[in-house]
C-alpha positions as CSV (number, residue, x, y, z in Angstrom):
1,G,103.7,97.3,106.7
2,T,100.9,94.8,107.1
3,G,102.6,93.1,110.1
4,S,102.0,96.4,112.1
5,F,98.3,95.5,112.1
6,A,99.2,92.7,114.5
7,I,101.1,95.0,116.8
8,A,98.3,97.6,116.6
9,A,95.7,95.0,117.4
10,Y,97.7,93.5,120.3
11,V,98.4,96.8,122.2
12,P,94.8,97.6,123.1
13,F,94.3,94.0,124.2
14,L,97.4,94.2,126.5
15,V,96.2,97.5,127.9
16,Q,92.8,96.0,128.6
17,T,94.2,92.8,130.2
18,A,96.6,94.9,132.3
19,S,93.9,97.2,133.6
20,A,92.6,96.2,137.0
21,S,89.3,97.8,136.4
22,S,88.3,95.8,133.3
23,C,88.1,92.2,132.4
24,T,89.0,90.7,129.1
25,T,85.9,89.8,127.0
26,R,85.5,87.0,124.6
27,V,85.0,89.5,121.8
28,S,88.4,91.2,122.5
29,I,90.1,87.8,122.5
30,I,88.5,86.7,119.2
31,S,89.0,90.1,117.5
32,T,92.7,90.3,118.6
33,G,93.3,86.8,117.4
34,A,91.6,87.3,114.1
35,V,93.5,90.5,113.3
36,C,96.8,89.0,114.4
37,V,96.4,85.8,112.4
38,W,95.2,87.7,109.3
39,S,98.0,90.3,109.6
40,V,100.8,87.7,110.0
41,K,99.4,85.6,107.1
42,L,99.2,88.6,104.7
43,A,102.6,90.0,105.8
44,S,104.2,86.6,105.2
45,F,102.7,86.4,101.7
46,L,103.8,90.0,100.8
47,F,107.3,89.3,102.2
48,W,107.5,86.1,100.1
49,R,106.3,87.9,97.0
50,A,108.8,90.7,97.5
51,L,111.6,88.2,97.7
52,K,110.4,86.4,94.6
53,V,109.6,89.4,92.4
54,K,112.3,91.8,93.8
55,T,110.4,95.0,92.6
56,D,106.9,96.4,92.5
57,A,106.4,98.2,89.2
58,R,102.9,99.4,90.3
59,L,104.5,101.8,92.7
60,E,107.5,103.0,90.8
61,D,105.8,106.1,89.3
62,T,104.1,107.0,92.6
63,L,107.1,106.7,94.8
64,S,109.5,108.4,92.3
65,T,108.4,111.9,93.6
66,F,108.4,113.3,97.1
67,S,104.7,114.3,96.8
68,G,103.8,110.8,95.5
69,T,105.6,109.2,98.4
70,V,104.0,111.5,101.0
71,G,100.6,110.9,99.4
72,F,101.1,107.1,99.4
73,W,102.1,107.0,103.0
74,F,99.4,109.4,104.1
75,I,96.7,107.2,102.4
76,S,98.3,104.1,103.8
77,A,98.2,105.5,107.3
78,L,94.6,106.7,106.9
79,W,93.6,103.3,105.6
80,G,95.3,101.6,108.6
81,I,93.5,103.8,111.1
82,L,90.1,103.4,109.5
83,T,90.3,99.6,109.1
84,S,91.7,99.2,112.7
85,L,89.0,101.4,114.2
86,P,86.3,98.7,114.7
87,H,88.8,96.4,116.4
88,A,90.2,99.2,118.6
89,L,86.7,100.4,119.6
90,G,85.4,96.8,120.3
91,T,88.5,95.8,122.2
92,T,88.4,98.8,124.5
93,S,84.7,98.6,125.2
94,S,83.6,97.2,128.6
95,S,80.4,95.9,127.1
96,P,80.5,92.2,126.0
97,G,78.2,93.0,123.1
98,N,75.6,90.8,121.5
99,P,76.7,87.2,121.3
100,L,74.9,86.7,118.0
101,F,77.0,89.4,116.4
102,T,80.1,87.7,117.8
103,I,79.1,84.5,116.2
104,I,78.2,86.2,112.9
105,G,81.5,88.2,112.9
106,T,83.6,85.1,113.6
107,A,81.8,83.2,110.9
108,L,82.4,86.0,108.4
109,F,86.1,86.2,109.4
110,L,86.6,82.5,109.0
111,T,84.8,82.5,105.6
112,G,86.8,85.4,104.3
113,F,90.1,84.0,105.7
114,A,89.5,80.7,104.0
115,M,88.5,82.4,100.7
116,E,91.6,84.6,100.8
117,T,93.9,81.7,101.6
118,T,92.6,79.5,98.8
119,A,92.5,82.3,96.2
């Protein structure tokens, strides 16, 4: 589920830090931390909601058929890959990037994280 984003974010970071030919950049540390914090927060909320509600009526029709289940998991996997791509590409890049974009990206993350948490 959502917690797998944290694992998927942390693996490229570990590979980069273990590589003798590259150094860990500030961007990769910030990006990995942001993805992991958001992922754990969202996974915790979804787990809490699942314990409270016990069922998700929104998915009953979709998951009741084999093709619906395959389609649901295919779209979920595609969504995970597409949304993880910026982090994976940024973390594995040897370029430190533009510091202004790092500041803007961090500010956008913190704003979005705060808004999502208070909503």
